[in-house]
Structures are given as structure tokens and as C-alpha cells.
C-alpha positions as CSV (number, residue, x, y, z in Angstrom):
1,M,-4.6,-53.2,4.8
2,A,-5.7,-52.6,1.2
3,K,-5.2,-56.0,-1.0
4,A,-4.5,-56.1,-4.9
5,A,-3.3,-58.8,-7.0
6,P,0.6,-58.4,-7.7
7,A,-0.1,-57.7,-11.4
8,E,-2.7,-55.4,-10.9
9,Q,0.0,-53.3,-8.5
10,L,2.2,-53.4,-11.1
11,R,-0.2,-51.7,-13.7
12,L,-0.1,-48.9,-11.2
13,L,3.1,-48.1,-12.4
14,D,1.4,-47.3,-15.7
15,L,-0.8,-45.0,-14.0
16,Q,1.8,-43.2,-12.2
17,A,3.6,-42.8,-15.8
18,L,0.7,-41.2,-17.0
19,D,0.1,-38.6,-14.1
20,A,3.6,-38.0,-14.2
21,R,3.5,-37.1,-17.9
22,I,0.5,-34.8,-16.9
23,K,2.6,-33.1,-14.3
24,Q,5.4,-32.6,-16.9
25,L,3.0,-31.2,-19.6
26,D,1.7,-28.7,-16.6
27,N,5.5,-27.8,-15.5
28,R,6.2,-27.1,-19.6
29,A,2.8,-24.9,-20.0
30,K,4.1,-22.8,-16.7
31,V,7.3,-22.5,-18.1
32,L,6.1,-21.4,-21.6
33,R,3.8,-18.9,-19.6
34,E,6.4,-17.3,-17.5
35,D,8.8,-16.9,-20.5
36,P,11.5,-14.3,-19.7
37,R,11.3,-12.9,-23.2
38,L,7.7,-12.2,-22.5
39,T,8.7,-10.6,-18.9
40,D,11.5,-8.3,-20.7
41,L,9.6,-7.2,-23.5
42,H,6.7,-6.2,-21.1
43,A,9.0,-4.1,-19.0
44,G,10.5,-2.9,-22.1
45,L,7.1,-1.6,-23.6
46,A,5.9,0.0,-20.3
47,V,9.1,2.2,-20.4
48,A,9.0,2.5,-24.0
49,Q,4.9,3.5,-23.6
50,S,5.8,6.3,-20.9
51,D,8.6,8.0,-22.8
52,L,6.0,8.0,-25.8
53,V,3.6,9.8,-23.6
54,V,6.2,12.3,-22.3
55,R,7.4,12.8,-26.0
56,T,3.7,13.4,-27.2
57,T,2.6,15.8,-24.4
58,E,5.7,17.8,-25.2
59,A,4.8,18.1,-28.9
60,A,0.9,18.5,-28.1
61,D,2.0,21.4,-25.6
62,L,4.0,23.2,-28.2
63,A,1.6,22.8,-30.7
64,R,-1.0,24.4,-28.5
65,E,1.9,27.3,-27.9
66,L,2.3,27.8,-31.6
67,A,-1.1,28.3,-32.0
68,R,-1.6,31.0,-29.6
69,A,1.6,32.5,-31.0
70,E,0.2,32.4,-34.6
71,T,-3.2,34.1,-33.0
72,D,-0.9,36.9,-31.5
73,V,0.7,37.6,-34.7
74,E,-2.3,37.5,-36.6
75,Q,-4.2,40.0,-34.1
76,V,-1.1,42.3,-34.6
77,A,-1.1,42.1,-38.1
78,T,-4.8,42.9,-38.3
79,R,-4.4,45.7,-36.1
80,M,-1.4,47.3,-38.4
81,S,-3.7,46.8,-41.5
82,R,-6.3,48.8,-40.0
83,E,-4.0,51.3,-38.7
84,E,-2.1,51.6,-41.9
85,A,-5.4,52.2,-43.7
86,R,-6.0,55.2,-41.1
87,L,-2.6,56.5,-42.0
88,N,-3.0,56.1,-45.6
89,S,-6.3,58.1,-45.8
90,G,-4.4,61.3,-44.3
91,T,-7.6,62.5,-42.1
92,G,-7.1,63.8,-38.9
93,L,-4.6,66.1,-37.4
94,S,-0.9,66.1,-38.0
95,K,-0.2,65.4,-34.5
96,D,-2.4,62.5,-34.5
97,L,-1.1,61.2,-38.0
98,V,2.6,61.3,-36.2
99,A,1.2,59.4,-33.2
100,L,-0.1,56.8,-35.7
101,Q,2.9,56.3,-37.6
102,K,5.0,55.6,-33.9
103,E,2.0,53.2,-33.4
104,L,2.8,51.2,-36.5
105,E,6.5,51.1,-36.2
106,S,6.0,49.7,-32.4
107,L,3.4,47.4,-34.0
108,A,5.9,46.3,-36.6
109,K,8.6,45.6,-33.8
110,R,5.9,43.5,-32.1
111,R,5.0,41.6,-35.0
112,S,8.7,40.9,-35.6
113,T,9.2,39.7,-32.1
114,L,6.0,37.6,-32.4
115,E,7.1,36.1,-35.6
116,D,10.6,35.2,-34.2
117,I,8.7,33.5,-31.0
118,E,6.8,31.6,-33.7
119,L,9.5,30.4,-35.7
120,E,11.1,29.1,-32.7
121,L,8.1,27.3,-31.4
122,M,7.5,26.0,-34.9
123,E,11.1,24.6,-34.9
124,R,10.6,23.0,-31.4
125,M,7.3,21.6,-32.3
126,E,8.9,19.8,-35.4
127,S,11.5,18.4,-33.5
128,A,9.3,17.4,-30.5
129,S,6.9,15.8,-33.0
130,A,10.1,14.0,-35.0
131,R,11.0,12.6,-31.4
132,A,7.6,11.8,-30.7
133,A,7.4,9.7,-34.1
134,K,10.6,7.8,-33.3
135,Q,9.7,6.8,-30.3
136,Q,6.4,5.8,-31.5
137,G,8.5,3.6,-33.9
138,V,10.4,2.1,-30.8
139,V,7.0,1.0,-29.1
140,D,5.8,-0.3,-32.6
141,D,8.9,-2.7,-32.6
142,I,8.4,-3.8,-29.2
143,S,5.0,-4.7,-29.6
144,G,5.8,-6.4,-33.1
145,S,8.5,-8.5,-31.1
146,L,6.3,-9.1,-28.0
147,G,3.3,-10.0,-30.4
148,A,5.5,-12.6,-32.4
149,I,6.7,-14.0,-29.3
150,R,3.0,-14.3,-27.8
151,D,2.0,-16.1,-31.0
152,E,5.1,-18.5,-30.6
153,V,4.1,-19.1,-26.9
154,D,0.6,-19.7,-27.8
155,A,1.6,-22.1,-30.4
156,R,3.5,-24.3,-28.1
157,L,0.9,-23.9,-25.4
158,A,-1.8,-25.4,-27.6
159,E,0.7,-28.2,-28.4
160,V,1.2,-29.1,-24.7
161,S,-2.6,-28.5,-24.1
162,A,-3.6,-31.0,-26.8
163,D,-0.8,-33.6,-25.6
164,R,-2.2,-33.2,-22.2
165,E,-5.9,-33.7,-23.0
166,A,-4.7,-36.9,-25.0
167,V,-2.6,-38.2,-21.9
168,V,-5.8,-37.4,-19.6
169,R,-8.0,-39.3,-21.9
170,D,-5.6,-42.3,-21.6
171,R,-5.3,-41.9,-17.7
172,R,-9.1,-42.0,-17.4
173,T,-9.5,-45.0,-19.5
174,L,-6.7,-46.8,-17.3
175,A,-8.0,-45.5,-14.2
176,D,-11.6,-46.8,-14.4
177,S,-9.9,-50.1,-15.0
178,F,-8.7,-50.4,-11.5
179,D,-10.8,-51.4,-8.4
180,A,-12.1,-48.9,-6.7
181,A,-10.6,-49.2,-3.2
182,L,-7.0,-49.9,-5.0
183,L,-7.6,-46.7,-7.1
184,A,-8.7,-44.7,-3.8
185,V,-5.2,-45.4,-2.1
186,Y,-3.3,-44.3,-4.9
187,E,-5.2,-41.3,-5.4
188,R,-4.8,-40.2,-1.7
189,A,-1.3,-40.9,-2.2
190,L,-1.0,-38.7,-5.3
191,T,-2.7,-35.9,-4.0
192,K,-1.0,-35.9,-0.6
193,R,2.8,-36.8,-1.8
194,G,2.8,-36.0,-5.3
195,I,3.6,-39.9,-6.1
196,G,0.7,-42.4,-6.3
197,A,3.1,-45.3,-6.7
198,A,6.4,-46.2,-7.5
199,R,8.7,-49.3,-7.7
200,L,10.7,-50.9,-5.0
201,F,13.8,-52.4,-6.6
202,H,16.6,-54.0,-4.8
203,G,15.6,-52.6,-1.5
204,T,15.3,-48.9,-2.9
205,S,11.9,-46.8,-3.1
206,E,11.8,-45.4,-6.6
207,G,9.5,-42.9,-4.8
208,S,11.8,-41.5,-2.4
209,G,15.2,-42.7,-4.3
210,M,16.4,-43.9,-0.6
211,Q,17.2,-47.5,0.6
212,L,14.7,-48.8,2.8
213,S,16.0,-49.8,6.5
214,P,16.5,-53.5,7.4
215,G,13.4,-53.4,9.4
216,D,11.2,-51.9,6.8
217,L,12.4,-54.3,4.6
218,A,11.8,-57.1,6.7
219,E,8.3,-55.9,7.3
220,I,7.7,-56.0,3.7
221,R,9.2,-59.7,3.3
222,K,6.5,-60.6,5.7
223,S,3.6,-59.5,4.1
224,P,2.0,-61.3,1.7
225,E,2.5,-60.6,-2.3
226,D,-1.4,-59.2,-2.6
227,D,-0.5,-56.6,0.4
228,V,-0.5,-52.8,-0.7
229,V,2.5,-51.8,1.3
230,M,3.3,-48.1,1.4
231,C,6.8,-46.5,1.2
232,P,7.6,-45.2,4.5
233,D,9.5,-41.9,3.2
234,A,7.5,-41.2,0.1
235,G,4.1,-42.2,1.5
236,C,3.5,-43.8,-1.8
237,I,2.4,-47.3,-2.7
238,L,5.5,-49.8,-3.2
239,V,5.1,-52.0,-6.1
240,R,7.0,-55.0,-5.4
241,S,8.8,-56.3,-8.5
242,T,10.2,-59.9,-9.0
243,D,13.7,-58.6,-7.8
244,W,12.7,-56.1,-5.5
245,N,14.6,-57.6,-2.8
């Protein structure tokens, strides 16, 4: 059984307090990183960005259709100009000129139809572009909120990290002041059980929160003050205070 002066064992509670503080800070950092606002905004942003893709794709498709319609109108207009020039020249047989006149009438109807299509596509594209712009605004708003919360979380994490570094420095200094054998017992219990040392107060282990059995208490009473005793429930070092029993 490991041995250490009662005062030395009592100092283990200071080390345990620092380890508990480190664990508390680690848990705080974990809570900050898992901020539900970040989770919700990430999910909302994914949906908003997906909707934006749909709306921008719709607007782009309509823009291509409009470009084709404009080309069709231009081609018909070019052909009409050419045929009108032939008609106005008055050359050719009368039947050819009549046929040309009918062709121009047909082309005029075709151009009118294509212009109607062009106008409809233009209106649809403007509407689609407006929807895409509105959705881009939604994405920007969510991204802005997400960025602000990230900055807030990062600032708090920086504070936690600075506190943790300070506690770790204090912990290192304190740990170095212990006998290596006693520290090894403490470290093993801390690694395995999450608690290295706890006070035994009025027969109760503060490591487990449980009242020790009469048999366990009897065994501890028999142990010299410099014996390092372990909690049967929590597996940590039990530090006996003056009123432990």
C-alpha cells in the first residue's frame, strides 16, 4: 500500500479541484461547439442554398430559352427584310410576286407569334430572377446570422481556452510538487475512474457520494494515517479529514 503524510494526502484535494476545473472547462467548450443555434442555422442554410440552386437554375434555363427566342425573331425579321426588298424591286413574274406577298404575310404571322413567345419568356425570366434574388437574400441573411454566432462562440471558446491553459499551468506546478509514487496512484485513479482523490467526510465518500459500509470504515480505522486508502465504490484515493469518521 502506498504511503504519504496526511498533509500530503490533503493536498491531493487541491490537485483534484484543478482537474475538476479542467474537466468543467472541457465540457463548457463542448457545449459551446455544439450550440444548437449553429446546428439549426447550418440546417436552414443548407435548405436555403438548395432552394437558391433551384431558382437560379430556373432563371438560367429561361434566359437560354429567351436567347433562342430572340434569335428566332431576328432570323424571321432578317428574312422578311430580304423578301420585302425583292417585292419592292418589282422584278419577276406576277405570280412570283403574289407568292412572295403571301410568304411575307406568313412570315409576319410567324414573327408575331415568336415575339409573343419572346415577351412571355422575358416576363417569366424576370419573375424567376426576382425569386432567385429574393432567395439569395435569405441565404445572405442566414449566413450573416451564422457568422455572427460563430464569432460569438469563437470568442467564448477563446476565453475558455485561456482559462484552461492557466489551470493546466497551475496543475502542472502542483503535480510536480508531489512524490512520484503518490502522484502515480492518483493519476491511475483519475484516468480510470475520472476522480483521483476525494474527501472522506463523516463516513461518506465524496467521490461516490455513498456512505461506506461499517466493514470498510472499520478497515480504514485500522489503517495508519499515512496509508493511502482507496474508495471501494469510486476507486479514488480517500483523503481522511480530521472529522472523517
